[in-house]
N, C-alpha and C positions, 0 to 999 in steps of 0.2 A: 478481463478474458476466458483467462483458463480455466480459472476457478468454473464457469458458469458450460465450459464447453465440457468439462469433465464431469461433470451432474448430470448435463444432456445425454454425453453416451451413456453412462450408468442407465438413466431413465430409459433410454430407448431399448437400449438390453433386457431392462427389465421389462414394458411391452413387447418384448418379440420374442421373448421366454415364455410368459404370461399365452400368447397368443398360440404357439408353440401347443403346448403341455394342452389348452382347452381345447383345440383342433377351431379355434377361431381364425378369421382371417378378411381381412380388409375386402378382400373383392367379393365375400358374399353379404357384407354387413347387409342387416336387414331384409334380403333378397330370400325368394321362394319361389319353388315353381311356378311362372307365368306362363302359359301357353294360349295362341289368340289363331282363330283360323275361322276366313269368310270363304264362304259356298256361295251359288245361285239354284235358291231351291224355292219354291213357292211361286214362283215369279218375280223374286225377288232378292235383294241381299241380303245374307246370312253372315252377322259376324257372331261368335262365341267367344269369349276372354275367359279360364278358367285358371283358379294357384291349387296349388294340392300335386302328393304327389304324384296321384295316375292323372292329370291335366290333360297328359298326348289320348290316353284311352277315352277318358269321358266327353270329350271332346268329338272324337270321330266317333264315338257310339251316339252320342247327340244328332249329328249329320247324318247320318244312316237313318235316325226312326224319322229324320224330317221328310228323310227323301220318300222314308215307308210310307209316310202319312199323304205325302202328292200322291204317291202312285194311286192312293187310296179315292183320296177325296177332289183332285183338282177337278174342274169342268174344263180341262186342254186335252189331261193326259187321256188319251183317245183307249185304254182300255182301264181308264179309272171304275170305280162302283156309282162315281156321280154321274159320268155319264151314262152309263148302265140304266142306271135308272131316270135320268130324261128321253132317253129313247125309247124304253120298255115302261117304265113302272102306270103310264097310263091305260094302259091294255090288261098289264096282268101284274101281279103283287112279284114285286125283285127284292130278292136274297141280297143281304148286303152282312162285311161283317159287323161284330158286337163293336166295335170303336167308332164305324160311318154312324150307323144306327147310335149308338149312342149323344153323336155331335149334333147328327140331324136332331134329334129329340129335345138335347138342349137348345137346339135354333127355335123349336117350336116356343121353350119356353119362355126365354125371350121377346117372342113376337109378341107370347099372351102380358108379357110384364110391362109392354111397353106398349102396348094398344094397338101392335100392325107396322109401329115406324119400325123398328126394323124388323125384316122378313126374309128370310132364307129363296123365297119362291123369288122375286124381283128380280129374273136373270133373264126371261122377256123384253121388258122392259130397259134393262143392261144392257140389251145386246139391239133392241133400235135406236139409241141413241151412239154407241160405238165409239166409247168413249177412247177404249183404246187401238182405234185407227190411225191415220193420218192424218185424214181429214173427216173428223168426223161433224155434223150436221145437224139444226134442232128436227124433227120427226115430224111430221105431220100430225095435228092434232088429232085428227077421225082416227090415224095409226094408233096413236096412245091411248086413246078414249078403246078401243079394240084391245089394246094389249094388258089392258088394267083392270079387263076383264077376265085373265090369266093369272093372276096375281093373289094369294092368299094364304098364307100359313095353316087356315082351317083347314084347307081342302087335300093337306098333308094324310095320311093314316097310317098308322103304324101299330105292326101286329109284333110284341114285347116276345111273345111266346118262341114264335119262327124267323123273328128279326127282317120281318121284310118291312118293304116300303111302296105305299101305289097313292098314285095321283089322282084324283077327282075330276080334274078337268083337262082336257084333251093338251093343249097346248101348253103344258104349266112346264117351268123348269126350276130348277133348284141347284142359286151358287153359294157357296159353304166358304166363298172370300172374307166373309167380311167374321169368321168365327174359328176355321179351321188352323190360321195362321193363331189363334190363342190359344187351339189345344196343340200344337207343336210345341208353345212356349211349357204350356204347364210340364208336355211331358221331358221336354228339353230337365228343367227341373227337376220331375221324379230322377232324370235317368244320374245325374249329377248327384244328387241326393243320394244314389247306391253306391254309387262311385267315395261316398264320403266327403266329397265335397264340400265344403263350409264357406269359399267364398267364388262370385261367378259373376259376369254381366252376359248380357246375351242381345241380340238385337235381331231381331228377325220384320224388317224390310218398316220400321218405326213401331213393332212392339217391343217394348222393352221388357225385362224381367231379371232381375238379381239372385242372388242365392246367399243370403247372409249377407257381411257387412263385406267396404272396402277394405283391401287390406292397406294398409297405409304404413311404406318403408320409413326408416327413422333413418336421420341422419350419422356417422361416424361417430360423433360424440355420445350422442344418444344411446349407443347401441354398447357404447362402452362402460356406459356406468350404469343400463343393467345389465350386461353378463359380468362386470366385477361385484356388484351389489346381489341383487337377492334370484338371479338367474332368472331375469323376464325373459318375456319374449323377447326377439327383437320385430318385432310385425307385427302393430300397432293397427287396432279397426275402427270402422267408423261408419255412419252411413252412407249410403250413395247419394251422392248429390245428379238430379237427372235433370237436365234443361230441356224448358218446355219452349216449343219453337211458335220463334214471331212469326205466325198466321199471315204480316203487314210486311215480313221482310223475306229474304234468301233464305235455305235449306241451311241449316248450323248456327242460325240465331235466333238468339232464346232473348224471351220475355220474362221468366222466371226458373226457380229451381223450388222442384221438391225434393225434400231428403225420405228416401224408405231403407227398408233392406227387407229381404225374404218378400218381395212385394213383384207387384207387374205395372207398367205404366203404361198405357196406350193414348194419342194424340189424333183426331178426328179434324178434318178440317178442310177448306173448299180450297186450298192454297197444294193440295194435294196431285188432283190431275183436274187441269180446268182446258176451255180454248174460249174463245172469241169469235161470235160469230155477228156478222149484219150488224155490229158496234156496240153489242148486248153480252157480256162474260156470263159463260155457265161452269160448271163446276159438276166431280162425280158423287154428290150424295146429295140419291136420287127419293123423294117424299113417295112411297109406293102410293099415296090415296090420290094423286093430284099425275105423278109419273113423272114431272117436272124437276131440276134440283131447286133445292131446301131452301128459301128465302124465309127467315124467323130471325132473321138482326143477329145471328150466331156466324161468329169465325174461325171461333174452334172450341173445344170437347176434348178435356183430358178427365181419363179415367183411372184411377189408380185402387186396384185390388189384390185381394193375397191370390185369385186364380186368374189368370190371362187371357181365360176364355170369357170373363166376366167384364174384364175391361174391354175386349176386344169388340164383342158385341154390341155394351153397352156404351160404346162410345160414339160407335151412330147411330145406335136408339133412340140418346140422352138431344143428341146434333139435332134429329130429325124430330123428336118431341117438341124440343127448345127450351131454355133455360126454366123457364118457371117450374113446369111441368118435371123434365127433367132431373131437376134437384130435388125435387119434390119426392120424383122416385128415388134416386139414388140413397136418401133418407134412410130409405125403410129397409135399406137391404145391408147387412152385416157383412163387414170387413170389405166393402166400394165406399170411394170418398168420389169426389167429381170435382174439377175447376172450367171453367165455361169464361169464356171470353165472348165480347156481344164489339158490334159494331161501333160502339161510343168508348171503344177501348177501356172498356170495366168490367172487373174482373170479380169472380164471385164462388168461392168454395163452400164444399161441403164442412160439418163441424167434425170430422176426426180430422182435417187436414190443420188447422190453425195450432200454428206453430212449428209447421214443417214446412209451407211453403213460402216464399220470399220473394215479393218484386226487383230484378235484376234490370228492366228499362223504365225509367221515371214517366217514361211519356202511358204506360197504362195503370191505372185505379184499382187499389184491390179494397172493393167494396164491404161495410161493418155487416156482418150477419146476425 
């Protein structure tokens, strides 16, 4: 016993000296400066988690940028450019900033490729349904028919040279709620890249963006071995594992996991906002052609894309288009993939997600493509 104790003390002494000389301490094994901040912006909770030396500054710059976008593009900010467009653009061209113009131009593009199933002129019908009120009701059919005549992205006219917007119909209204968060997500990524951040996660009210890969901390033994061998980093990296919301259960419960890096993941589903009226359920994803919430067998659409603006707009567009047409569209788009779930709990994925998506709830069935 004395022999063991003498050698144990010697080993501990050697280890302590090694740690002091190398600057290595037990308290920061595998650690890297990580900062998490949450804010309420764009009418939702925004959470950003950043690892790196400039994490604090990068997060603050990201939050400031999101606030700027909200002030420009929110339909609820009294002095926003979108409010000005909705008030005046049917009377005269309204000048907007370069970025608001860009987002509107992209909104028209998404309207075109989804054959009008995603439409940024949806505001009049959404206002009629009042999904955000305490007591939403089903509008009268006559009013729905009247409002439908005010919808159509093809009636927006953009002047590229002067950066002005004109609305051809007198009661049109623009709502960038289905795309502005995506633009904000892309701006967060741009800012984090400028700060040299190589690992970050941001949740913009369900619009997920990740930078690089997730840093995985090693345990003490792994870190000691790395430190004593070839000077390898004590922080490992692996793809982010993003849970896909189970559309039939409560928030935070997932039915599958997708592995991504440097990507955006956005899910649309009827569980986000809904109400019951006269014994019938209604949700907030409205078909611009019918004026009613979509009923096509889909209960969830997730888009995985390089750009968050793509993922944001297309998650809604594909949901409205339907399973077959929506998946066919996504297969034609570069750096965009999709996961659809129908009311039979059947899951379909586009070709680029093979090997990257797994079912975590055996009530669901992944169909072969």
